[in-house]
C-alpha positions, 0 to 999 in steps of 0.5 A: 853853719858857717858864719856867712851861712848864719848871716845869710838866713834872716834875709833869705827868710824873709824873702821867702816869706813876701814870696809865698805871702805874694802867692797865697793872696794871688793863688786861685782858690782850690774847691778843697780850702772851702771845707778845710776852713769852714771845718776850722771855723766850726771847730772854733765853735767847739764842734769836733769833726766826724761828731759834728760834721762830715770831714774827710781827712785827718782831724790836726788841720782845722784846730792848727787854722782854729788857733790861728784864726783866735789870734788873726780873726776869720778871713781868707787873708789871715787863712792864706797868711798861715798857709804862706808862713808855714811854707816859709818856715819849711823853706827856712829850715831846708836852707839851715839843713843843707847849709849844715850839711854841706858846709856852704851857703851857695847849696843852701841857696840853691836849695831855697832857690829849688824850693821856692821854685817849684810849681808843686811847692808854689802851687799847693803850699801857700793855700789851705791844704794839708800839705804845707803843715804835713810836710813841716812836721814830717821834715822837722821829724826827718832832721832830728833823726839825722841829727841824732846820734847814735849815743843820743838820748831817747828823748830825741826819739820821742821828739822825733815820734810827736813830730811824725805823730802830728804830720799823720794826724794832718795827713793820715796815710803819711803813717805809712812812712813809719817804716822808713824811721823804724828801719833808720833806728835799727841801722843806726844802733843794731844793738840797742834798737829794740830799747829805742823804739818805744821812745819812737812809739810813745812820742808817736802816740803824743802826736796823734792825741787829736786822732785817738781822742776822736777815734775813742769817741766814735770809732765807726765815725772816724773809720768812715771819715778817714776810710770809708768814704775814700773807699766808697766815692769811686767804684775802684774802692780805696785803692784801684784805677791802676790805668788812671794812677799810671796816667797821673805818674806819667803826667808827673815825670813827663808833664809840659812843665812840672814834669821837668822839674820833678823828673830832674831832681828825681833823676838827679837822686837816681844818678847819685845813687847809682854812681854810689854818690850819696854817702850822707845819712842827710842825703840817704834818709831824704831820698828813702822817704821821698820814695816812701812818700811817693809810693803812698802817693800813688795808692789814694783813688782817684790819684792826683799830681798834687799829692807828690808835693810833699817829696820835693822837700826831701828830693831836694836834699837828696839831690843838692847835698851829693852835688854838693860833695861831687863839686868838692871832690873836683881836682881840676879848674876845667872840671869845676868850670864844666860842673858849675856850667851844668849847675847854672843851666839846671838851675836856671831851666828849672826856674824857667820852667816855673814861669808859665805854671805860676802865670796859670795859677795867680792869673789865667786859670788856665791848667789849673785844678778845679777850674774849667777854663779861664773865663771860670778863674774870676769866680775863684778869686779871693776877691770874688768868694769874699764879695759872695760872703759879703753879700750873704751877711746883707742878706743873713741874720747872724748865726742864721743857717744858710744853704751853700752848696760850696762851704767856703762861701759861708766861711768868712760871713757871720752866717752858719752852715746849714746841717748837712752842707759843711761839706761839699762831698757827702753826696758823692756817696750819699747813695750808698749809705742807709738813712741811719748811717747818713744822719750819723756822718752828717751826709745829706742826700739829694732827696733830703735837700729836695724836702729841706727846700719843700719845707722852706727851712733854709731862707736863703740857698747859695748857688754857685759853680763849685761843688759836686752836685750838677745836674748839668753846668753852672749848678742848673740843676740845683737852680731849677729845684730852688726855683720850683719851690718858690725862691728867688733870685736876690743877688748875683755875684759873678757867677754865684747866686743868692736865693731867698725863699718869702712868705710875702708876695 
């Protein structure tokens, strides 16, 4: 890195941190955050994913956030700050890496602007999802592979393996990127590649220790939570609904706002490949990783555009570094002015297309996944969900087991989740499981829920607009059930209701 690049690193990092912190505190809540955060709190209480509660992802995220909460305390604010910090660190690494590769601070700055203004990044990285943590570990592994010379110690390969393993332990399908790293090891040193594989495999094994421990404790529960559930959640199996996947791809590349950004990055990379301008190892490996991630992101059923957010840091490297090299190779001032004008137009357009998406995800709620319309958006703010948690604390004694159809309401309260309500996705597959398997996987059925209400075992029931259980709009079926068995409405926070059963007349 040049001296100027180093001097700019701290202010650029701080600006990114401030931006992502702002986004994290204003971005509407994504429904998945509820079960991620409640799982993190349960881990703090010495419970294990799969073994003690239903959890549908690789296990590292709740352990990472649980460790963070040990220092900060449990709150939505602290959780989102941790996510924003992960995004800022990744942006800082991206800046440093591009500056180091190109020798130009302006290239690093361009990479950071593309990163922070990408709708895929500010919409999905400063919130509690697996994407920022998995991407951070994967990007670190990539950087080590790129900078490792052919004569480097095997310890560097092992370190990259550990980081790759941690990425897989955060989002399991990232394991499909392994062939890319194996190919790179072979490409870098064809004579010694077999000797280097054990280093990578050993490091990877260390990185996935949390998964190995939980798999050893209960292979059946581990496989069901990570694979079986996803194969059962739709009639198309683990990988299917190809027509739906095609529609998601078309939306990713041709969407009203995110489509331009994603297409611009992808087509720039493809253009440099076709023109044989992608000569740097850093650019080539970044593009191959992005391509592999893109293939993987189309496989889960149902498909979702948000999965493609992990490609963005790698596409930025694969686009900016060759562009910098191309610009440096121009001879005439006229060519340089034309190239500079094109780059500025593309960069301004890229940022411009982010503005409507920024407004949707932070202020209006329009076209945001999980939000029905702008009137529903107020139910998904940090302030509203925190107010529900405070209402629960006013009604429940500390540690009391409370039924909440969306786990996010319980996370920041002093109450505990009623058994089976740690995760709001179990009902999707409950009918396809035997009673024994439901008990083993901590998945309640609708009939078992009704029996609990009939016995009045849970004293408090929280019913909001969130979650997969619905016999009609806004949980009307759940409301009808609790009213039938003598529960009464005792608190209303926005569109979220708290019901209580009392034996007193």
